[in-house]
N, C-alpha and C positions, 0 to 999 in steps of 0.2 A: 576682718576675717583673717585667721592665721592660716598660712599655707604650708603644708609639709607633705611628705610622702604618703601618709595615711589619709590625707584628704582627697587623693586621686583614686577614682574608681576605675576599673578596667572591665570592659565587656569582651566577650569573645570576638575576635576580629575576623570578619568574613574575607575570604580570598577568591579573587576573580581568577579564573583560569587554573585552578588547582588541579594538577594532573592526578590521575588515578594512581593509587599506591604511593603517593608522595610521602615523604618522611616529615613529620611535624614534631615540634618540640613543645612541651608544656612547661610554662613557668608558673610556679606557685606564688601568688601574691596574698596579702592579708584579705583581699576582697573576692576575687574570682580567679578562674584559670584563664590564661591567654594562650591561644594556640598560634604558633608561628610556623609558616611555611618557609623554610630556609632552602629548599632544593633550588628554586629559581633565583633566589636573591644572590647566590653565590656564583652564578653562571657569568662567564665573561663572553663578551661579543666575539663570535668566532672569526671576525675579519675587521679590518680597519674600516671598510666600507659600512659594515653593520653598525660600528660605533658612530660613524657620521650620520647614518640614517636615524639613529636614536636621538642624537644631538639636534638634528634638523626637526625631528617630530617635536622636541621640546620647544624650539624656536616657533614653529608653526603653531603649536598649541597656545603659546603666550600671545602671539600676534592676533590669533583668531578670538581669543577669550578675554584678554586683558586690555582694557581701554587705555590705561596708563602706558603700557608697553607701546601700543600704537602711537600715542601722543609723543612719547620720547623718541620713537623712530622717526616720525616726520619732523620734529624740531631738529633732531640730529642731521637729517637730510638737508634741511634748510641751512643749518650752521655750516656744514661742509660745503654746500653749494656757494654760500656767501664767501667763505674762506677762499675758494678757488676764484670766484669772480672778482674778489678784491685784491687777488694776487698776493696773498700773505706768504711769508716766508715758509719754506717746507717745514721747519721745526715748529712753527706756530700751528700749522695744519695738523701735524702730528699730535701736538698737545691737545688740540680740540677733539681730534679723533679718539685719543686715549680717554679723555673725560667723558666723551659720549659712550664709549665702550664700558666704562665703569658704571655709568648710570644703567645701561642696558643689562649688564651682568647683575647689578643689585636688583633690578626689576625682576629678573629671572629667579634669583635666589629668593626674593620675597614671595613670588608665585609658589615655588616650591615649598617653602616653609609654611605658607598658608594651607597648601594642600596636605601636607603632613599633619598639621594641627587639626584640620577639619576631619581627616581620617581618624585621628586618635580620639577626639572628643565627640564625634558624630554631630548631633544637633543639640548637645547640651552645652550650657554656658559654663565655662570654667575660667577663673581669674588668671591662672597661668597661661592658658591659651591666649587670652586677651593680651597679656604682656608680651608673648612671643610674637604675635601678629603685629602689635603696635610697634615693637622695636624694629622688626623687619621693615615695616612701612617707614619708620623713622630713618633707617639706613638709607633707603631709596631717597627720601626727601633731602638728606644731608648731601648725598652725591649729586642730586640734581641741582641743588643750590651752588655747590662748588662748580659744577660744569657751567651753569649759567654765569657765575662771576668770571670764570676763565675765559669763556666765549665773549662775554661783554668786553673784558679788558682787551682782548685781541682784535675783535671785529668792530667794535663801535668807533674807535678813532679813525680808521680808514674809511668806513662807511660814512661818517660825518663829513670828512674831507671830500669825499665823492659827491655827496648831496650839496655841500656849500659850493663846490666848483661847478656843479650843474646848474644851481640856482644863480650863480654869478655870471654865467655865460649869456 
């Protein structure tokens, strides 16, 4: 199947919380008209507190709805706990924390991309939607493998030393 711009169909996009008298823009495409509500999308949070509230809402949503985000969180907590227990050097702990943060950020981006793709294609299969979702999931997988390798390299040697010394006593 050859994919190009003309193979993508657009339906009217429903908007939640569309205010009365809102300004909408119509984009003409070869298939259908798409209505976009731009009024709220350009608003900036009126305070730093509000910005943090929105960010926390995103983290909370991901933790509540995304199984893999919870798995990465718990594995990250275990890795940081082991790092502290094994008294790794501060720079080693920072490297582990940074790799965990990378995996968590990738998982959040994956969730965002999947949500936007689902919003766009609704419940219709589209090859480009599959590619976008698969690539986003692949990015999470790559970051998780790198984090696992880094943590293994830094945690396993002192952990093995601890186990061997405990068994030798």
